[in-house]
Structure formats: C-alpha cells, structure tokens
N, C-alpha and C positions, 0 to 999 in steps of 0.2 A: 311723459306723455304716453297715453295708452293707445296703441294702434288697434284699429278695428277694421278687419278686412272687408272689402266690398266685392261682391260677385260681379259678373258681367253687367253691362248696360248702364253704367253710371259714368256720365261724361266728366272726364278728368279735368278739363279746363275750367268748367263751372265750379267744381269742388275745390280746385286749387285757388281760384279767385276768392272763395268764401272761407277758406281754411282758418283765417285769423280769428273767426268768431266761433270756432268749434270747441273752445276751452282746452281741456287736457286730453282730448281725443283726436287722434289722427285717422282720418278715413283713408284707408290704404287699399288701392285696387289690387286684387290678387295677382295680376300679371306683374306688378312691381315687386311682390314678395318673391315669386318664382314663376316664370312663364309656364312651367309644366302644370301648375295648378289649374290653368284654364282648360286643360284636356281631361280633367278627372270628373268622374260621376260625383253626385252629391255626397254619397256615403264616404267615398274616398277623400273628397275635399274636406269634409268635417274631420275625419281622422287625421289627415295631413296637417290641417291647421292646428289641431290639438298637439300633434307631435312637434310642431314648430313653436309652440308656446303661446299661441293666440287664444283669446278668451271668448271670441264671438265671431259672427259672420252676418253681414247685411246682404240680403238677397231679394230679388223680386220673383224668385221661384218658390212661391208659397206651397206649390204642390208637393214639394219634398216633405212637407209636414203631414201629408196624407198617405205617406208610404212607410210601412213598418220597418223596412230595411234601413231607410235613412233616419227615421225616428230612433231606432236602436242606437245608431252612432251618436245622435244628439244626447240621448240619455246617458250613454257610457262616458262620453267626453265631458259632459256638463257645459258644453259651449252654449253661450247665449246666441240665439238665432233671432234676428230681426227680419221677419218675412213681410214683404210688401205685396198685398193682394190688390188686384183690380187695375193694374197699370199696363198689362200686356208687355209688349217689348218696347214701350215708349220710355226712353231714357230720361227725358225731361220730367215727365210725370213721376217716375220712380224717384228721381232726385228731389223733386218738390215734396213728395210724400215723406221721404226720409228727413228732409230739413224741417218739415212741420212737426215731426215727433222727435227730432234730434235731442232736445233737452232731456226727455224721458230716457232715451237711449243712453245718453252720457251718464245720467244719474245711475242707471242700472249697472253699467260697466264699471263706473268708479266705485260703486258699493259692493262690487263682486257678486251681484245677484246673477244667477244663471236661470235660464228657462227660455221659453219661446215667447216672443213679443210679436204678435200678429197685427201688423199695421194695415188698416183698411181705410184708405182715403175715401172721402165722400165725393160724390159727384153733384155739385150744386145745381139746382134747377131754378130758372127765373121765377120771380114772384111778381104778380101784378101790383104796381105801386098803389092802386086804388084799394086793393085788399089789405095792404099794409096800413094805409090810412084808416080804413074801417076798423082794423084791430086796435089801432091807437085810440080811435074815437070810443070804441067799446070800453077800453080800459079806463078812459077818462069820463065814462058815462055821458058822452055827448053824441049828438046826431052827426053822422059823417058828412052830410051835405052842409050843415051849418058850420062845421069845423073847416071844411074845404073853402067855403065862401070867406071865412075869416082870414085865411092864409093864402088864398089863390094868387097866382102871378097874373097881373093885369096885362092887357095887350100893350099898354104904354110901357110897362116895366120890361116886357119882352123885347120891345122895339128900341129901347134906349140902350146904347152901347155901354156896357159895364166898364170897359176899359177906356172909355172916352173916345176921342177921335181915332179913326183907323189910319189917318195920314201920319207919316213920320217925318 
C-alpha cells in the first residue's frame, strides 16, 4: 500500500469511512506521520516528507505552487504535489475535490510519476430546465413548444399519487 500524506483540513472520519475504496493508496494525515509536521512551513514540509520516504503530498494550499522557495523544494525532491484550488478552508469541499480526482491521483502515484497536479474543482451553476429542453429540441431539429406539449406532465398526472394511497 502506497501512503500519500494529506496536509491540514481533511476530515479523518470521512476518509477513514471511505478508505476501502482507495485501492492501493492510503491517504495519511501528516499529523499521524509525525505531529511535528503540522508546524512546518511548506518548504520544510516537502523536504521532511522526502526525507521520510514519501512520494507525494495532497494539500489545499495551492499558493505554495506560486512561491519559488517552495517550488524549488518540489523540484529538488521530485515529490508529486496534488494541490486543490478553490475550496478555501472548507474541509468537506477539499475532500470532495480530492475524491473526485482520486483515480488520477492513484494512477500517478502507482506509476511513479512526479509533478504538480493542480486540481481545480468546478462550481456548478443552475441551468433553467426550459433552456435544456430547448437545446435538446434543437439537436433533434424539433420545435421546443411542440416537444414540450408531447411530453408535458398533465394536471391529472401531477395530482394522481405515484405511490398510491398515502394511508398505511
């Protein structure tokens, strides 16, 4: 099993509950490796992990990749850095972003590829369902109004209980 250190802000109970699906990678909080790691700056953390034999780091501190001092440590150690951008200090979003890209992370670690993997989770925006129906109608070369009339939910359908009687 390949251990992959996790920087701060990853909720251990959630990761522990999901660990059986991580394949041959163990997501390991840095405080479990050595509590002193939590007090190090990014450059020192990268060097310390290298010295301890680790091959990567998952962090939501993507700003370290914009600092030449820290980048020099990444270049020298050849650690794989999986930096998650755009989640702030939100541990749930950071974990979700990691889990979304975890298969790629695992493949890179198992293949021994090093480098920076800059994970940028998207922020989905709501779409108007009518706009989606219009796009579908356009692809089918149909009029959106006519298509809607063919598939519309009637007032009777809406009023008839789908699950039958509500009495138990």
